[in-house]
C-alpha positions as CSV (number, residue, x, y, z in Angstrom):
1,M,-5.7,-3.6,3.3
2,S,-8.5,-3.7,5.5
3,W,-10.2,-1.0,3.4
4,F,-9.7,-3.5,0.5
5,I,-11.0,-7.0,2.3
6,L,-14.1,-4.5,3.2
7,V,-15.2,-3.7,0.0
8,L,-14.5,-7.3,-1.3
9,R,-16.9,-8.2,1.5
10,R,-19.5,-5.9,0.1
11,S,-19.2,-6.7,-2.9
12,W,-23.0,-7.8,-3.6
13,I,-24.3,-4.4,-1.9
14,F,-25.2,-1.9,-3.7
15,R,-27.3,0.0,-1.5
16,G,-25.7,2.6,1.6
17,R,-23.3,4.9,1.7
18,A,-19.7,4.9,1.0
19,R,-17.0,6.9,2.9
20,R,-14.4,9.0,0.6
21,K,-12.0,6.8,2.3
22,E,-13.1,3.5,1.7
23,Y,-13.8,4.5,-1.8
24,W,-9.7,6.2,-3.0
25,M,-8.1,3.6,-0.2
26,F,-9.8,0.4,-2.4
27,T,-8.8,2.4,-5.4
28,L,-5.4,3.0,-4.0
29,I,-4.9,-0.8,-3.5
30,T,-6.4,-1.8,-7.0
31,G,-4.0,0.5,-8.4
32,L,-1.0,-1.0,-6.4
33,I,-1.9,-4.9,-7.2
34,Y,-2.7,-3.7,-10.9
35,L,0.9,-2.8,-11.7
36,P,2.9,-5.6,-10.9
37,L,0.4,-7.2,-13.3
38,L,1.5,-5.3,-16.4
39,V,4.6,-6.3,-15.7
40,A,3.5,-10.0,-15.1
41,D,1.6,-9.5,-18.7
42,E,4.6,-8.4,-20.5
43,Y,6.7,-11.0,-19.1
44,V,4.0,-13.8,-19.9
45,G,3.9,-12.2,-23.2
46,N,-0.1,-12.1,-23.1
47,E,-3.1,-9.6,-20.8
48,V,-4.3,-13.0,-18.8
49,P,-2.6,-11.4,-15.5
50,S,-4.5,-8.2,-15.8
51,L,-7.8,-9.3,-17.4
52,G,-8.1,-11.7,-15.1
53,F,-7.4,-9.3,-12.0
54,T,-10.0,-6.6,-14.0
55,L,-12.6,-9.3,-14.2
56,V,-12.4,-10.4,-10.6
57,I,-12.3,-6.5,-9.3
58,L,-14.9,-5.2,-11.9
59,L,-18.2,-5.9,-9.4
60,P,-16.5,-5.1,-6.1
61,S,-15.2,-1.7,-8.1
62,L,-19.1,-0.9,-9.4
63,A,-20.5,-1.5,-5.9
64,V,-18.3,0.6,-4.0
65,T,-18.5,3.3,-6.4
66,V,-22.0,2.9,-6.7
67,R,-21.9,3.7,-3.0
68,R,-20.0,6.4,-2.9
69,L,-22.1,8.3,-5.3
70,H,-24.9,7.6,-2.9
71,D,-23.0,9.2,-0.2
72,T,-23.0,12.5,-1.8
73,D,-26.6,12.1,-2.9
74,R,-26.4,10.8,-6.4
75,S,-28.1,7.9,-7.8
76,G,-26.1,5.0,-8.8
77,S,-27.0,5.3,-12.8
78,F,-24.7,7.9,-12.5
79,V,-21.7,5.7,-12.7
80,L,-22.8,5.6,-16.5
81,I,-21.4,8.9,-17.1
82,G,-18.1,7.6,-16.5
83,L,-18.3,6.1,-19.8
84,I,-18.3,9.5,-21.6
85,P,-14.5,9.6,-22.7
86,L,-13.0,13.0,-20.9
87,V,-15.7,14.6,-19.5
88,G,-17.6,11.7,-18.0
89,T,-14.0,10.6,-16.6
90,I,-13.7,13.9,-14.8
91,A,-16.9,14.4,-13.8
92,M,-16.7,11.1,-11.9
93,L,-13.5,12.1,-10.1
94,I,-15.1,15.1,-8.9
95,F,-18.2,13.5,-7.6
96,T,-16.2,10.3,-6.0
97,A,-14.0,13.2,-4.3
98,T,-16.6,15.5,-3.6
99,E,-17.9,14.9,0.4
100,G,-20.5,13.3,1.6
101,T,-23.6,15.0,2.2
102,P,-24.2,15.4,6.3
103,G,-26.3,13.5,8.3
104,Q,-28.6,11.0,6.9
105,N,-30.0,11.4,2.7
106,R,-32.4,9.3,1.1
107,Y,-29.3,6.6,0.6
108,G,-28.9,6.1,4.3
109,V,-27.3,7.2,7.3
110,N,-23.8,9.0,7.2
111,P,-21.1,6.4,7.1
112,K,-19.1,8.7,9.6
113,E,-21.2,9.2,12.1
114,E,-21.5,6.3,14.3
115,P,-25.0,5.0,14.8
116,V,-26.8,5.9,18.3
117,L,-27.7,2.6,20.5
118,A,-30.8,2.7,22.1
């Protein structure tokens, strides 16, 4: 649950990098929250519960996806590829599952490496 809270705290941060674990744990927890909301939609008779959650989680999801793309040394604008049906979804799956660039890249230090304090 700490990964989910971490991403929520960084909702407005589109710079820097996000580890695979940060991205995928956030995605998993979001999915686990979303499933009962779909059941609630059926119970209530409309889509208000799941739509409300989707609106709340939209900005944090976008931010963590952009940071994940930065970790693979791709621009955040690559997130638009996800809008292409099927091909875009597969491409985003590959981009987000790919190992991040080792060491520092143009978006910052590797989040797996601890910064050296001098």
